[in-house]
C-alpha positions in Angstrom: -49.2 99.6 14.6 -52.7 98.1 14.0 -52.7 94.6 12.4 -54.5 95.8 9.2 -51.9 98.5 8.7 -49.1 95.9 9.2 -50.8 93.6 6.6 -50.9 96.6 4.1 -47.2 97.3 4.8 -46.3 93.7 4.2 -48.2 93.7 0.9 -46.0 96.7 -0.2 -42.8 95.2 1.2 -40.6 93.1 -1.1 -42.4 89.8 -1.8 -40.7 86.4 -1.7 -39.0 84.4 -4.5 -36.3 81.8 -4.7 -33.1 83.0 -6.3 -30.6 80.9 -8.3 -27.1 81.3 -7.0 -24.3 81.7 -9.4 -21.0 80.3 -8.3 -17.6 81.1 -9.6 -15.9 78.9 -12.2 -14.2 75.7 -11.2 -10.7 76.8 -12.2 -7.8 76.0 -9.8 -7.6 78.4 -6.9 -11.3 79.3 -6.9 -12.9 79.3 -3.4 -14.6 76.3 -2.1 -18.4 76.2 -2.7 -19.0 75.8 1.1 -17.0 79.0 1.7 -19.0 80.8 -1.0 -22.2 79.7 0.8 -21.1 81.0 4.1 -20.2 84.4 2.5 -23.6 84.5 0.8 -25.4 83.7 4.0 -23.6 86.5 5.8 -23.9 89.1 3.1 -27.2 88.1 1.4 -29.1 85.9 3.9 -32.3 86.0 1.9 -30.7 83.8 -0.7 -30.6 81.0 1.9 -34.3 81.4 2.9 -37.1 79.7 0.9 -39.7 81.6 -1.0 -38.1 85.0 -0.7 -39.0 87.3 -3.6 -37.9 90.7 -4.9 -35.3 91.0 -2.2 -32.4 92.9 -3.6 -30.6 94.4 -0.6 -30.0 94.0 3.1 -32.3 97.0 3.7 -35.2 95.2 2.0 -34.5 92.0 3.9 -34.4 93.8 7.3 -37.6 95.7 6.5 -39.4 92.5 5.7 -38.1 90.9 8.9 -39.4 93.9 11.0 -42.8 93.5 9.4 -42.8 89.7 9.9 -41.9 90.2 13.6 -44.7 92.8 14.1 -47.4 90.8 12.4 -46.5 87.6 14.1 -46.6 89.3 17.5 -49.9 90.9 16.8 -51.4 87.6 15.7 -50.0 85.9 18.8 -51.5 88.6 20.9 -55.0 88.1 19.4 -54.8 84.3 19.8 -53.3 84.4 23.3 -55.9 86.9 24.6 -58.7 84.6 23.3 -56.9 81.6 24.8 -56.6 83.1 28.3 -60.3 84.2 28.3 -61.4 80.7 27.3 -59.1 79.0 29.7 -60.6 80.7 32.7 -64.1 79.6 31.5 -63.1 76.0 30.8 -60.7 75.6 33.7 -61.5 78.3 36.4 -59.1 76.7 38.8 -56.2 78.0 36.6 -57.3 81.7 37.0 -55.5 82.0 40.3 -52.3 80.4 39.1 -49.4 82.5 37.9 -48.3 80.8 34.6 -47.0 82.2 31.4 -45.6 80.9 28.1 -42.3 80.8 26.2 -40.7 78.9 23.3 -37.7 76.6 23.7 -34.7 76.5 21.3 -36.4 73.8 19.2 -39.5 75.9 18.7 -41.8 74.1 21.1 -44.1 75.8 23.5 -43.0 75.8 27.1 -45.2 76.7 30.1 -43.5 79.0 32.5 -44.5 78.2 36.1 -42.3 80.3 38.4 -44.2 79.4 41.5 -44.5 75.7 40.6 -48.3 75.9 41.1 -49.3 73.8 38.1 -49.8 70.1 38.2 -48.3 67.9 35.4 -51.8 67.4 33.9 -52.4 71.2 33.9 -49.0 71.8 32.1 -49.8 69.2 29.5 -53.3 70.6 28.9 -52.1 74.2 28.6 -49.3 73.1 26.2 -51.8 71.2 24.0 -54.2 74.2 24.0 -51.5 76.6 23.0 -50.2 74.5 20.2 -53.8 73.7 18.9 -54.6 77.4 18.7 -51.6 78.3 16.5 -50.0 80.5 19.1 -46.8 78.3 18.9 -46.4 79.1 15.2 -46.8 82.9 15.8 -44.2 82.9 18.6 -41.7 80.8 16.6 -42.1 83.2 13.7 -41.5 86.2 15.9 -38.5 84.6 17.6 -37.0 83.7 14.2 -37.4 87.2 12.8 -35.9 88.8 15.9 -32.9 86.5 15.8 -32.4 87.5 12.1 -32.6 91.2 13.1 -30.1 90.7 15.9 -27.7 89.0 13.5 -28.0 91.3 10.4 -29.3 94.7 11.6 -26.0 96.2 12.7 -27.4 99.4 14.2 -30.7 98.1 15.6 -31.6 97.5 19.2 -31.4 93.7 18.9 -27.8 94.0 17.5 -26.5 94.9 20.9 -27.4 91.4 22.3 -26.9 87.7 21.7 -30.2 86.5 20.5 -29.9 83.0 19.1 -32.8 80.7 19.5 -31.3 79.3 22.8 -30.9 82.8 24.2 -34.5 83.8 23.4 -35.7 80.5 24.9 -33.8 81.3 28.1 -34.8 84.9 28.7 -38.1 85.7 27.0 -41.4 85.5 28.7 -43.9 85.8 25.8 -46.9 85.7 28.1 -45.9 89.0 29.8 -45.1 90.5 26.4 -48.5 89.5 25.0 -50.4 90.8 28.0 -48.6 94.2 28.1 -49.9 97.5 26.8 -46.7 98.0 24.8 -45.4 94.7 23.5 -42.4 96.1 21.7 -41.2 98.0 24.8 -41.8 95.0 27.0 -39.7 92.9 24.6 -36.9 95.5 24.8 -37.1 95.6 28.6 -36.7 91.8 28.9 -33.8 91.7 26.4 -31.9 94.6 28.0 -32.4 93.2 31.5 -31.7 89.5 30.8 -29.7 89.1 27.5 -26.0 88.9 27.2 -24.5 91.9 25.5 -22.4 91.5 22.4 -18.8 92.8 22.7 -18.2 95.1 21.1 -21.7 96.5 20.3 -23.0 99.6 18.8 -24.8 101.8 21.3 -28.2 103.0 20.1 -31.1 104.8 21.8 -34.0 102.6 22.8 
């Protein structure tokens, strides 16, 4: 989906607002507030996220997360493509080196260097450039949205796999995704090949 179409879809999707939670009375035998919070997070996760608005159902929440994921990946693609072109102009010696990019479980950029061809200085320079250009934020947004979909979308592709932040950090090569002709399919291929399956899981067609 083109980026301008995604932005139009996002404008029509439920906007974001904070919602005041209403707890049960404090009479003896009532559930502990912390238990209520866990139940709310499992059944209505949008209530635990800041600045959500007009979200009234899990379907609305999942729809917004799908749009968030698609937009963040498209923005990352634009920024990463520009970054790679400029890198080869600024540092032509890097053109022949097989490096890529991921995010760690803390949301920091990590340079993937499978052939260990980069020097320490080159790794630091690449990391700084990626963070300066905003690519880090887009990748973290995508990772967060996909983790939410894996947790709450019970019939979606991601629901078949464990996709906490640590899992995504371990298995996802965002550079290859951003450079591919079909980013969504490349994501699915990496997940299906590398991620740990949930047991039991719902089988769905990819």
